[in-house]
N, C-alpha and C positions, 0 to 999 in steps of 0.2 A: 849368317856370316859370309857365305860366298857372294851374296848380293851386295853387302857393304864393301867387300874387297873389290868388286867390279867397279863400284862408284869411285873408290879411291884411285884405282888404276886409270879410270877415265879422266879424273881430275889431273893426274900426273901427265897424261897424254896432252891435255889441253895446255897445261903450263909449259910443257916442252915445245909445243907448237908456237905458243906465244913468244917464248924466248928465241926460237929459231927464226922468227919473223923479222929480226933486226940484226945487223952486224955490230951494233953498238948499244945493246939493250941497257947496259948499266948506266950509260950516259943519258938515256932517255927517261929514266925513272925519276920522278919528283914527288915530294910530299905536298899535298894540296890542302886547302881548308876542309873542314868537315863537309862531306857530300850532302849532309842533311840541310846545310845552308842553301843548297841549290835544289832542294825538293826531293832528293834521292834518299830512300830509306835503307841505307847501308852504312857500315862503319867506315871511318877514315882508313886509308891505307896507301901503299905505294901505287903509283900510276904508271901504266905503260901506254904511251900515246901511239906507238907504232904497232900495236896489235890491231890488225885490220882484217877485212874479209867478212864472210858471211857464216852464220851458224844456224843449225836446226835446233828448235826448242819447242816446248809446248806453251800455248797461250793460256790465259786464265780460263778459257772455255775448254781446255784440254785438247785443242787441235794442234797438230804438228805443222809448223810453218818455218819459213826462212826469214831471218832477220839480219840486219847489218850492224856490225860492231861500231859503237861510237867511241868507247874508251874502256880500259880495264882498270879497276880500282881494287887493290888487294886481291881477294879471291872471288870477286864478282865482275860481271860485265854489264855495261849499259848498252842496250840493244834497241835499234829502231825497228818497230814492227811495220808490216805492210800497210797499216792504216796511218802511219806517220807518227804514232805515239812512241814514247820511250819507256822501256821497262828495264828492270834489273834482274839478273839471274846469276846464281852461283855457277862458277865454271864447271862444276861437276854435273850440271843439269843441261849442258849444251853440247852440241857435236859440230865440229868444223865441217863445212861443206863447200863444194865447188859450184853448187847450184846458184843461179843468179838471184839477186834480190829484185823483187818486182812489187811495185805499188799495188795496193788492193784494187781489184776491178771496180770501176765506178758504180756499176749496177749492184754489185755485191755490197759495197759500202753504203749506198743509198738504202738498200733493203735493211741492213743492220741498223742504220740510224733511225729508220722508221719504227723498227722494233723497240729501240731504246727510248723513243719519244712517241708513244701512241697518240694518234690524232694529229700529228704534225704532217705537213707536206714537205716535199723536197723539190729543189730547183737546181738543176745541174748546168754549169757553164763550162767553158773550155778548161779552166784551172780549178774551179771551186765546186763544192756541193753545199747548198744552203738548206738547212732543215729548220722549219719555221711554223709557227701558228699565228704570225703577225698578219697584217694586211698585205695583199699582193703588191700594193704600191711600195710599201716599205722594203719588202724582199727584193723587188725589181730594182729599186733605187740603190740598195746596198750592193747588189750584183754589178750594176754599172760602175759604181765607185771602185770596187775591188778589181774588176776585169780591166778597167782602163788604167788603174794604178800599176798593176804588175808589170806589163811590158815597159811602161815608162820608167819604173824604178830599175829594171834590168838594164835599160839603155843608159841610164844615168850612171849606174855602177860600172858599166863597161868603159865609159869615158874616163872613169877614175882608175882604169887599169886593174880592176878587180875581176877575177874569173867568176863568171856566173853561169848558172844552168837553169833549165826549166825545173819546176817542182817535181820530185820523184813520185809524189803521191797526190791525190786530190786534196785540196785544202778545204777543211770543214769550217763552216760558220753556223753557229746555233743561235736562233733568234726567238726570243719569247715575246708574247704579246704584251705582257704586263710586268711591271717591276716586282710584284709579289711572286710570280712564278720564277722569275730570274733569281731572286734572293733565296727561294727555296732550293734552287739548283746549285747556286754558287756560294751562298752564305757569306756575302761580302758586306762591308760597311756602306752606309749611305753615301751617295755621291759618285759611286763607281758605276757608270752606265754601260761600260763594255770592258773586256779584258782579253788578253791573249795568254793562253795556258801553254807554257813552254813544253811541258811534259806531254800533255794530250795533243798538242799542236792544233787546238781549236781556238777560234775567236768566238766569244759569247757576248750577247747583248740583249737589250729589250727595247720595245717600241714606246710604250705608254707609261709615264710615271704615275705613282700612287697619288701624290699631291699635285694639284693643278698649279703649273708654274705661274709666277707673277707676270712674266712676259713670254708668251709662247714662242714668238719668233726667235728670241734669244736662246731659249731652251733648245729649239730644233737645231739652230746653228751649232750650239755647243755639243749636242748629241751626235750630230753628223760628223763634226770635227773629231770627236773621240772615236767614232767608228773607223774613220780613215786612219787615225793614229794607230789603233790596235791592228788594223789591216796591214799597215806598214811594218809593224813588228813581225807579223806572221810571214809576210812576203820576204823580208830580209833574212829570216831564219830558214827559209826554204829554197832560196836561190843561190846560196853560197856566200852571201855578204857577211852575215853573222852566223858563226858556227853554233849549233845547238849547245846549250849549257855553258857557253862562254859568258864572262861577266865584263861587259864594256863599262867604262866610266859612265856614271849616271848621266852626266850632262850631255854626252854624245848619244847615248842610247835613247834618251827621250828627246833630245834636240833634233836628231835626224828624223825621228818619227814625226815630230811636229813640222819639220822641213818638208816632208812628203804629204802632210795632212790636208792642205788647202783643197777645198771642193766647191764646185759650182752648186748652188742651191736651186730649188724650184722643181718643176716637173721633170726636167732632164738632168738630174743629179749626175755629175761626172767629176772625175779627178781633174784638178786644174793643171798640175804639172809640178815637177821638182823645182823648188825655190820660189814659187809664187808666194806673194805676201800672205802670211797667215793672219787674216783679219781678226780672229778671236784673240790671238796672242798680242797683237798690236793694241787691241782694245784693253787688255789687262795691263799692258805696260804704259798706258796713257799717262797716269799720274806720275810715274817714275820719270818719264821723258820730259814732262812739262815742269817738273819740280827743279830741274837743273839744266844748265847748258853744258856743252861738251867739256868746257874748261873746269867744271866742278867735279867731274868724275874722278874718284880717288882709287879705283881698282877693287873696292870691296865687293861689288857685284860679281865681277869676274872671279875673284878669289873664292867667294862663297859658292858660286855655281860650279866651278871646276872641281872643287874639293868635296862637293856634296855626296853623301852616301844615300840620301833620299831627298825628294823634292816636294815642295808645296806647289800649289797651283801657280803662284807667281814664279816659283823656281822653274817650272816647265816653260813659262814664257821667257824667262831669262836664258834658259838653255836653247830655246829656239832662236832668240835674238843673237846669241853668240855664234850658233851654228850658221845662221843666215849671213852674218857678217863675214865669217871666215870663208864660207863657200863662195861668197861674192867677191870679196876684196883680197883674200889670201888663198886663191884657188890652188896654186901649185903645192903650198904647204898643207892645205886641207886635204887634197887628194892623197898625198903621201901619208898623212895621218890616218885617213880612212882605210888605206891599203894595210897599214900596220895593225889597226884594231881588227880588221877582217881576218887576220892571221891568228888571232887569239883562239886557242883550242878549248875543248870542253873543260870546264872547271878552272880555266885560267882567267886572270883578272882580279884586281884587288877588291877586298871587301872589309878589311880591318880598318877601323877608325881610330884616330888618335884621341887624346884627351879633349881636343876642341871639337870632336865629332866629325872631323874631315878626314878624307883619305888622301894622305900626303903624296903617295906614289902616283896617284892620278894627276896631281898638280905638277909633279916633276915631269911626267910624260908630256903634259901640255906645254911646259916651258921648253922642252927639247924641240918641239915643232913650231911654236909660235912666239917664243921669247918670254922673258921674265918680267917685263914692264907691264904689269896688270893695269896700272892707272892709264897708261897710254892706250892699251888695247880697249879699255872701257870708254875712253874719250872717243875713240874711232867708232866703237859700236854705237854710242849715242848719236854721233854725227851721221852715221850710216842710216840708222832707223829714222831719224828726223827727215831724211831726204826721200823716204819711201812713201808713195801714196797708198792709201788703203780705204776700203769700204767700211765705214763705221757701222757696226751691227745695230746700233740704237739711233741711227740718224733721224728716224721719223718720230722719235720720242722727245719730250721736253729737254732742253739743255740750258745750262747756266753760264752766263758771262760773269767772270770774276775780274775785278779791276783793283789796281793799287795806283793812287795818284800822289805825286809829290811836287811841292813848289819850292824851287831853289833859286834865290836871287830874282824873284819875280818871273821866273820861267817855269812852265809846267812840264813835268815828265810823267809818263804813265806806262804801265804794263797791263795787258789784259789777255785773258785766255778763256777757252771754251771747254766746258766739262759736262758730263752726262749726269753728275750728281752734285748736290750742294756740299756733301761731305768732302769730296775731292777738291771742289772749288775753295772751300774754307782752308783746307790743308795747304793748297798752293798759295793762298793769300798769306798765311802764317809764315811760310817759307820765304816769300818775297820780302815781308816786313823784317824778318830775322836778319836778312842780309844788310839792312840799313844800319847806320850808326844811331846812337841814342837820340840825338836831336832830330834826325830825320824820322825816326820811328814815332816820335810824339806828334809830328805834323802830317804824317801819312794819312791819306783818306782812302778807305776801302769801300767798294761797292759790289753789289751782286744783283743781277737781274735774270729773270727766267723767261725763256722763249719757247714757242710751241714745237720747234724742231731744230736740228743742228744747223741747217743752212741759214735760218733766220738769225740764230745766235752768232754765227760766223760773220754775217754781214754787219751786224751791230758792232761786233768786236773790231772789225776793220775800220769802221767809221769812227769809233771811239779812239782808237790808236792814232788816227790821222789828226783828230781834234786835240789830242793831249800830248803831242810830241812835236 
């Protein structure tokens, strides 16, 4: 009984300390969505955002350590551990302390990671620790990407007037040699080649897929782009741009990671820089852009992207496209928007979807910063993207020239375009014919020719257009 009484007294002391930490506590309490939606294994409750400082508590290994409070939820605290991971503890199991929070010593963390992953090697750089059983080339290339990205992202955020800081702890990247090992560790569905774990603060990836890709060059480009994307998430969460456990609108959360993802390939893999054209996403948007001109954009793409609660692969490309346009053509408004979302605190951000599956509050926030005319915005996005040069990832593979020719009053008119697949070419032809009136559709002549690479196809398309217009 005395032991139980002492625990209750400690809990009351912690509550008193929490309440005393603010001059307007009652105004700072809010009810948030179920914390389990954010990966936290605690019940919903009132939140105190201004409970700050450090606490002493025991880790899962039973060691006494100092952690930093992230947020108070009901009778629990979310605490950052010295290794960067987030854990929850009842307030009755922690003790307020004036001791400073210190990130785990690099050598200590390396040793622990080696114990957790027997047979793996470690590679330490200025900001990261890589634990891997992949090839040295893969590990070194990943290190170059991450280390070149971090200072670049920090500099870009500073220009947006966002307060940033160096990571408080070494950032951990776990790399498996094979997809099989990765899936045993992560238990994720097919197609996820890397991910950032917000709670553990790790990026996890693999080098070699189980199934031999149809086109190795394309697979490598996609894999490296994904690595950069997840690295961007980790960096943004550790330099003060995105607060841990905050829920950004999906379009900007993934769009900004894609904005930072472009990477140079080859032996000297390095980050290209903020805002460089994302060749993989331009490649995905090829059929969308070629199927319409700017005047045909009706706003559906923007509406769907901004309101999305989850994204398909094409949705990621659309999120990147919208982000790139806003960052390039609406810089003042975009920087203000980024400043606003960077202020979202843990567990803040909309997650509730309407009957249409969209998050309407995210659409409203978008309108506040960029306007309500989604059709006009989409027209400008299409025009912006069509003006951007990019390195087609399949340029050395066969390409198709699709054409539609029409004779009106003894005069020939024609349209032609280049595609990397016959399926996309046929879809484009159907769209072009659909735009014609009934009489023109009957007389329209369609053609399709295959060429050994993209440059040969583009040369033929240019010659064909000159001859048929």
